[in-house]
C-alpha positions as CSV (number, residue, x, y, z in Angstrom):
1,K,81.3,15.8,-8.5
2,F,80.4,15.5,-5.0
3,L,82.8,12.4,-4.8
4,E,85.9,14.4,-6.2
5,L,85.3,17.8,-4.5
6,V,83.5,16.8,-1.5
7,I,84.7,13.5,0.0
8,P,89.1,14.1,0.0
9,Q,88.0,17.1,2.4
10,V,86.2,15.4,4.8
11,P,88.8,12.3,5.3
12,R,86.9,11.0,8.7
13,V,83.9,11.0,6.1
14,A,85.4,9.1,3.8
15,A,87.0,6.5,6.3
16,M,83.4,5.9,7.3
17,L,82.0,5.1,3.8
18,Q,84.9,3.0,3.1
19,H,83.9,1.0,6.2
20,G,80.7,1.2,5.9
21,A,78.1,3.3,6.9
22,T,74.5,3.7,7.2
23,I,73.4,7.4,4.9
24,L,70.2,9.9,5.4
25,D,69.9,11.7,2.0
26,V,67.8,14.5,2.7
27,G,66.0,15.6,-0.9
28,C,67.4,13.0,-2.7
29,G,65.8,14.0,-6.1
30,G,65.8,11.6,-8.2
31,G,68.6,9.6,-6.9
32,T,71.8,10.2,-8.9
33,F,73.5,11.1,-5.9
34,M,73.0,8.3,-4.0
35,T,73.1,5.9,-6.9
36,A,76.2,6.9,-7.7
37,L,78.0,7.1,-3.4
38,A,76.0,3.2,-3.8
39,Q,78.2,2.0,-6.5
40,A,81.3,3.8,-5.6
41,Y,80.5,2.4,-1.7
42,P,79.7,-1.0,-1.5
43,A,79.6,-1.4,2.2
44,C,77.3,1.0,2.5
45,E,73.0,1.6,3.0
46,F,71.0,4.6,1.9
47,V,67.7,6.1,2.7
48,G,66.2,9.1,0.4
49,I,63.9,11.8,1.4
50,D,62.1,13.6,-1.2
51,S,58.9,15.5,-0.8
52,D,57.9,14.9,-4.9
53,P,56.7,11.7,-5.2
54,H,57.8,11.8,-8.9
55,A,61.6,11.9,-7.7
56,V,61.0,9.3,-5.3
57,R,59.7,7.4,-8.3
58,L,62.8,8.2,-10.4
59,A,65.2,7.3,-7.6
60,N,63.7,4.2,-7.2
61,F,64.0,3.3,-11.2
62,E,67.7,4.6,-11.0
63,A,68.7,2.7,-8.1
64,A,66.9,-0.5,-9.8
65,S,69.1,0.4,-13.3
66,A,71.7,0.5,-11.4
67,G,71.6,-2.6,-9.3
68,V,72.0,-1.2,-6.4
69,S,68.4,-1.1,-5.0
70,E,69.0,-3.6,-2.5
71,R,71.1,-1.1,-0.3
72,I,68.9,1.7,-1.1
73,Q,65.4,2.7,0.2
74,V,63.5,5.9,-0.9
75,Q,60.3,7.2,0.9
76,Y,58.4,10.5,0.3
77,G,58.3,13.1,2.9
78,K,59.0,16.6,4.0
79,A,62.8,17.5,4.9
80,E,61.4,19.2,7.6
81,E,59.8,16.3,8.9
82,I,62.1,13.5,9.0
83,V,61.7,11.5,12.2
84,F,64.7,9.2,12.7
85,T,66.4,8.8,16.2
86,H,70.2,8.0,16.1
87,Q,70.0,5.8,12.8
88,F,72.6,7.1,10.6
89,N,76.3,7.5,10.4
90,L,76.4,10.5,7.7
91,I,73.3,12.8,6.6
92,T,74.0,14.2,3.0
93,M,72.4,17.2,1.7
94,N,72.8,18.4,-2.4
95,S,71.4,21.7,-3.1
96,M,68.7,21.3,-1.3
97,L,68.9,23.6,2.1
98,R,67.9,27.0,-0.2
99,E,64.7,25.2,-0.8
100,V,63.4,24.5,3.0
101,C,61.9,28.0,3.7
102,S,64.3,29.9,6.1
103,P,62.0,29.6,9.2
104,L,61.5,25.5,8.3
105,Q,65.8,25.5,8.3
106,P,66.3,25.5,11.9
107,R,63.5,22.6,12.3
108,L,65.3,20.5,9.9
109,L,68.7,20.8,11.0
110,K,67.6,19.8,14.2
111,C,65.9,16.7,13.2
112,C,69.0,15.9,11.3
113,F,71.2,16.0,14.3
114,T,68.5,13.8,16.0
115,A,68.5,11.4,13.0
116,L,72.3,11.3,14.0
117,K,74.3,8.9,15.7
118,P,76.7,9.9,18.1
119,G,79.5,10.7,16.1
120,G,77.6,11.0,13.0
121,A,78.3,14.1,10.5
122,V,76.1,16.5,8.1
123,L,77.8,17.1,4.7
124,I,76.0,20.7,2.7
125,T,76.6,21.7,-0.5
126,D,75.1,24.5,-1.7
127,F,75.3,28.1,-3.1
128,T,76.9,31.0,-0.5
129,L,76.4,34.3,-0.6
130,P,79.4,37.1,-0.4
131,D,79.0,38.8,3.1
132,A,79.7,41.3,1.3
133,L,77.0,43.0,-1.2
134,C,79.6,44.9,-3.2
135,E,81.3,41.2,-4.1
136,L,78.2,39.7,-5.9
137,R,79.8,41.9,-8.6
138,D,81.9,39.0,-9.5
139,P,80.9,37.2,-12.3
140,V,81.5,33.8,-10.2
141,H,78.4,34.9,-8.6
142,R,76.0,34.8,-11.1
143,A,74.2,31.1,-11.2
144,A,73.9,32.2,-7.3
145,L,71.8,35.1,-7.8
146,M,69.7,33.8,-10.5
147,D,68.8,30.9,-8.2
148,L,68.1,33.5,-5.1
149,L,66.1,35.0,-7.7
150,V,63.7,32.0,-8.5
151,E,63.9,30.8,-4.4
152,M,62.7,34.1,-3.6
153,T,60.0,33.7,-5.5
154,W,58.5,31.1,-3.3
155,G,59.8,32.5,-0.2
156,H,63.4,31.0,-0.2
157,R,66.7,32.6,-0.1
158,L,70.2,31.8,0.2
159,Q,72.2,32.6,3.3
160,T,75.9,33.9,3.5
161,R,78.9,31.8,4.9
162,H,78.0,33.5,8.2
163,E,74.8,33.0,8.1
164,Q,74.9,28.7,7.1
165,I,77.6,28.7,10.3
166,P,75.4,29.1,13.0
167,L,72.3,27.4,11.6
168,L,74.8,24.0,12.4
169,T,76.0,25.1,15.8
170,Q,72.2,26.1,17.3
171,A,71.2,22.4,16.2
172,G,73.9,21.1,17.8
173,F,76.4,20.1,15.5
174,V,80.2,20.8,16.2
175,N,83.6,21.6,14.5
176,V,81.1,23.6,11.6
177,K,83.5,24.4,8.9
178,N,82.3,26.2,5.4
179,Q,84.5,25.9,2.7
180,P,84.3,26.7,-0.8
181,L,84.5,23.7,-3.1
182,G,86.4,24.1,-6.7
183,D,86.7,27.4,-8.1
184,N,82.7,28.8,-8.1
185,V,80.1,30.0,-5.2
186,Y,79.4,26.6,-3.8
187,T,80.6,25.3,-0.4
188,L,80.4,22.8,1.7
189,L,78.8,23.3,5.1
190,C,79.8,20.6,7.5
191,G,79.4,19.6,11.2
192,E,79.4,16.6,13.3
193,K,77.2,15.5,16.6
194,P,79.0,15.0,19.8
195,G,80.4,11.4,20.0
């Protein structure tokens, strides 16, 4: 879905991927997304990071099974503790911003800002809550509400669109946008590091 829904909405990133980019996938999980990107964009190099050792093993297995392990490096680590500096053209986060405790999210995004090369971009896909509570009655929000209940038991929370945008601008990102993906409540939150 990411390739079909997200990449066409961000032409600058599409061009970057075609020409070859270094990409950090924060919260890479089992590596399915990175592997699909590596297969679609053979000029790109990838680093994945995840705080689950089992996911790191799965991601390495996934990359090896697909024959792209020479371009994918997977590391164990917490998202809010990444220590890269000016190394990546693109950072992706898929369904994981909500899994970082709210007080640590600004720190995570500041780490991402530091990890990007000037002119780099961050692409975040996740659930977004509507700004008006009454909008939650719409059945389209059912999956987000179910996820919200689970995340709340772990001390996490989903944000509204108007809460997400300042997270990026306060970290230093510019040209920040939040737009819907397809016809569901997933959104694309993106920003650029000034060049």
